[in-house]
VOMIBA-299783 format. One record per residue: residue in three letters; chain; x, y, z of N, C-alpha, C, O, CB in turn. Coordinates in steps of 0.2 Angstrom, whole numbers. Atoms other than C-alpha are relative to their C-alpha. Glycine has a CB too. Layout:
! residues N
R resn chain  n.px  n.py  n.pz ca.px ca.py ca.pz  c.px  c.py  c.pz  o.px  o.py  o.pz cb.px cb.py cb.pz
R  ala     A     X     Y     Z     X     Y     Z     X     Y     Z     X     Y     Z     X     Y     Z
...
! end
This chain:
! residues 56
R resn chain  n.px  n.py  n.pz ca.px ca.py ca.pz  c.px  c.py  c.pz  o.px  o.py  o.pz cb.px cb.py cb.pz
R  met     A     5     2    -4   253   -61   -26    -4    -5    -4    -5    -5   -10    -3     5     2
R  asn     A     3     6     5   244   -78   -28    -6     2     0    -9     7     2     0    -8     3
R  leu     A     8    -1     1   226   -81   -34    -5     0     6   -10     4     7    -3    -5    -4
R  gln     A     3     1    -8   220   -88   -16     1     7     4    -3    10     9     5    -7     4
R  ala     A     0    -9    -5   227   -69    -9    -5     5    -3    -7    10    -1    10     5     1
R  phe     A     4    -6     3   217   -60   -23    -9    -1     2   -13     3     2     2     1   -10
R  phe     A     6     0    -2   201   -69   -18    -2     0     7    -8     2     9    -2    -6    -2
R  his     A     0    -2    -8   204   -67     1    -1     8     1    -5     9     6     7    -1     3
R  met     A     1    -8     4   204   -49    -4     3     2     8     1     8    10   -10     3    -3
R  gly     A    -3    -5    -5   214   -44    12    -5    -2     6    -6     2    11     1     9    -2
R  gly     A     8     2    -6   198   -53    24    -5     4    -1   -11     3     2     0     2     7
R  tyr     A     7    -4     3   187   -42    16    -3    -3    -7    -7     0   -10     2     9    -2
R  ala     A     3     2     4   182   -54     4    -7    -1     2   -11     1    -2     3    -5    -3
R  val     A     7     2    -3   164   -59    14    -3     6    -6    -5     5   -11    -1     1    12
R  tyr     A     6    -5     1   156   -41    10     5     2    -7     2     7    -7    -2     6     6
R  val     A    -2    -1     2   168   -38    -4    -6    -3    -7    -9     0   -12     7    -1     3
R  trp     A     1     3     5   162   -54   -15    -8     0     0   -11    -1    -5     3    -6     0
R  ser     A     8    -2    -1   143   -51    -8    -3     5    -2    -9     5    -2    -3     0     4
R  ser     A     2    -8     3   143   -32   -14     2    -1    -7     1     4   -11     5     8     4
R  tyr     A    -1     3     9   148   -41   -33    -7    -2    -1   -12     1    -4     6    -8    -4
R  ala     A     4     2     1   135   -52   -29    -7     2    -3   -10     0    -8     0    -2     3
R  ile     A     5    -4     0   121   -40   -25    -2     5    -6    -7     6    -9     1     3     5
R  ala     A    -1    -4     6   126   -29   -39    -2    -2    -6    -4     1   -11     5     1    -1
R  leu     A     3     2     5   123   -42   -51    -6    -3    -2    -9    -3    -7     3    -5    -2
R  val     A     6     1     0   108   -48   -45    -5     6    -3    -9     6    -8    -1    -1     6
R  val     A     4    -7     2   101   -30   -47     1     2    -7    -3     5   -11     4     7     5
R  leu     A    -1     0     8   109   -30   -65    -6    -3    -4   -10    -1    -7     6    -5    -2
R  val     A     7     6     2    98   -45   -69    -5     1     1    -8     2    -5     0    -7     3
R  ala     A     5    -6    -3    85   -37   -62    -3     6    -4    -9     7    -4     4     2     5
R  asn     A     2    -5     4    84   -23   -71     1    -2    -7    -1     2   -11     5     6     1
R  ile     A    -2     4     7    88   -33   -87    -8    -3    -2   -12    -1    -7     7    -7     1
R  leu     A     6     4     2    72   -46   -85    -7     3     2   -12     1    -1     0    -6     3
R  ala     A     8    -2    -1    59   -36   -77    -3     6    -5    -9     6    -6    -1     3     8
R  pro     A     4    -5     8    55   -22   -93    -4    -7    -5    -9    -8    -7     9     5    -7
R  leu     A     4     5     4    55   -39  -102    -6    -3     0   -10    -4    -5     3    -4    -1
R  arg     A     5     3     0    44   -48   -94    -8     3     2   -13     0     1     1    -4     5
R  gln     A     5    -3    -2    32   -33   -89    -2     3    -8    -7     5    -9     1     6     7
R  arg     A     2    -3     7    34   -28  -109    -4    -8    -4   -10    -7    -7     8     3    -6
R  arg     A     5     5     0    27   -47  -112    -7    -1     1   -12    -2    -3     2    -3     4
R  arg     A     7     1    -2    14   -48  -101    -3     7    -2    -7     7     2    -2    -3     8
R  leu     A     4    -3     1     7   -31  -108    -1    -1    -7    -7    -1    -9     2     5     2
R  leu     A     2     3     5     9   -38  -126    -6    -6     0   -11    -6    -3     6    -3    -3
R  arg     A     6     4    -1    -2   -52  -121    -7     2     2   -12    -1     1     1    -5     4
R  gln     A     5    -3    -3   -14   -42  -112    -3     3    -6    -8     1    -8     1     4     6
R  leu     A     3    -3     9   -16   -30  -130    -4    -4    -4   -10    -2    -6     6     1    -5
R  ala     A     3     3     1   -19   -45  -137    -7    -7     0   -10   -10    -4     3     1     1
R  arg     A     5     1    -3   -31   -52  -127    -8     5    -3   -13     3    -6     2     1     7
R  arg     A     3    -5     0   -40   -36  -128    -1     1    -7    -7     1    -9     2     5     3
R  gln     A     1    -1     8   -39   -33  -146    -8    -6    -2   -14    -5    -5     9    -4    -6
R  arg     A     6     6     6   -48   -52  -150    -5     1     5   -11     0     2     3   -11    -1
R  arg     A     6    -1    -2   -61   -48  -136    -4     6    -4   -10     6    -3     1     0     6
R  glu     A     5    -7     3   -66   -31  -146    -2    -4    -8    -7    -2   -12     6    10    -2
R  arg     A     3     0     8   -67   -41  -163    -3    -4     1    -7    -4    -4     3    -1    -5
R  arg     A     7     4     0   -78   -53  -157    -7     2     5   -11    -2     7     3    -6     3
R  gln     A     6    -3    -2   -91   -41  -150    -2     5    -6     1    10    -9     0     4     7
R  pro     A     1    -2     8  -102   -36  -165    -2     9     1    -4    13    -4    -9    -7    -4
! end
């Protein structure tokens, strides 16, 4: 079996490679979304603490 035949996947390459791409996008989103959420939450908490320190 040559490399071209492997990537062609017996005529199902579009379905196979698109499913790999979708799975990769979902995995990356599952990694990045909580990181962004955590960063946003930490910024909000820091703002809230600064605001509370300023109030008499």
